[in-house]
C-alpha positions as semicolon CSV with decimal commas, in nm:
position;residue;x (nm);y (nm);z (nm)
1;M;5,857;4,100;10,811
2;T;5,851;3,857;11,107
3;T;5,896;3,875;11,478
4;D;6,171;3,688;11,665
5;M;5,916;3,411;11,712
6;G;5,851;3,389;11,338
7;R;5,503;3,537;11,356
8;T;5,417;3,742;11,046
9;Q;5,342;4,101;11,127
10;Q;5,009;4,103;10,962
11;L;4,676;3,936;11,036
12;T;4,539;3,718;10,756
13;K;4,192;3,794;10,625
14;H;4,079;3,477;10,797
15;E;4,228;3,581;11,133
16;A;4,077;3,926;11,113
17;R;3,739;3,794;11,009
18;Q;3,748;3,554;11,308
19;R;3,846;3,826;11,544
20;L;3,567;4,060;11,417
21;E;3,315;3,779;11,436
22;H;3,419;3,708;11,797
23;E;3,386;4,074;11,885
24;R;3,045;4,095;11,726
25;N;2,921;3,785;11,913
26;S;3,053;3,921;12,247
27;R;2,872;4,252;12,192
28;L;2,547;4,079;12,093
29;A;2,573;3,880;12,412
30;Q;2,615;4,194;12,611
31;L;2,302;4,336;12,449
32;R;2,105;4,029;12,542
33;A;2,223;4,045;12,900
34;I;2,118;4,416;12,917
35;E;1,772;4,322;12,783
36;D;1,743;4,026;13,029
37;S;1,823;4,263;13,319
38;A;1,560;4,515;13,206
39;P;1,311;4,478;13,498
40;H;1,590;4,524;13,759
41;A;1,819;4,778;13,609
42;D;1,843;5,158;13,582
43;R;1,686;5,256;13,255
44;G;1,934;5,540;13,195
45;L;2,231;5,318;13,252
46;Q;2,077;5,051;13,020
47;D;2,034;5,311;12,749
48;A;2,388;5,436;12,774
49;Q;2,527;5,079;12,775
50;T;2,317;4,987;12,476
51;A;2,428;5,299;12,287
52;A;2,790;5,231;12,357
53;I;2,763;4,867;12,238
54;Q;2,571;4,976;11,926
55;R;2,866;5,213;11,846
56;V;3,112;4,928;11,878
57;L;2,891;4,713;11,653
58;E;2,906;4,995;11,397
59;E;3,286;5,002;11,420
60;I;3,291;4,628;11,367
61;D;3,080;4,660;11,059
62;A;3,306;4,928;10,927
63;A;3,611;4,711;10,986
64;G;3,442;4,431;10,794
65;S;3,402;4,677;10,506
66;R;3,766;4,776;10,522
67;L;3,856;4,407;10,522
68;A;3,646;4,353;10,213
69;D;3,793;4,654;10,026
70;G;4,158;4,576;10,126
71;S;4,214;4,874;10,354
72;Y;4,187;4,682;10,682
73;G;4,491;4,731;10,908
74;T;4,568;5,078;10,763
75;C;4,506;5,391;10,965
76;V;4,221;5,581;10,809
77;N;4,393;5,910;10,901
78;C;4,765;5,875;10,814
79;R;4,746;5,562;10,598
80;T;5,027;5,383;10,794
81;A;4,996;5,019;10,895
82;I;4,833;4,959;11,226
83;P;5,058;4,731;11,438
84;V;4,930;4,370;11,446
85;E;4,941;4,364;11,823
86;R;4,689;4,657;11,830
87;L;4,463;4,477;11,580
88;E;4,477;4,158;11,788
89;I;4,347;4,350;12,084
90;L;4,100;4,575;11,903
91;P;4,034;4,420;11,561
92;Y;3,788;4,690;11,464
93;V;4,028;4,985;11,538
94;R;4,044;5,253;11,266
95;F;4,349;5,454;11,380
96;C;4,716;5,394;11,470
97;V;4,795;5,495;11,829
98;S;4,933;5,834;11,728
99;C;4,624;5,932;11,530
100;Q;4,391;5,792;11,798
101;Q;4,554;6,020;12,058
102;Q;4,480;6,323;11,835
103;A;4,124;6,219;11,762
């Protein structure tokens, strides 16, 4: 299936891997920035930010596992295909929009 522009409605493994790697690198850079601001920042805020970034890194790792086992791009709840537009924005997303709203 293609769009009007001819774009295939699926990310290739290569594209997905690249997007996940970009997300991982961005989050690791955020962690470094938090560490660098340690002497001047609120410790509670830093801990909350670090925990949130760690959760996203776990989601990225889980998406990498789904990519490896062939289930990437499929909602883990209802097993429908996650729209490519959603995966382009959040390449580590586990749920379609409908299931995400229910979670």
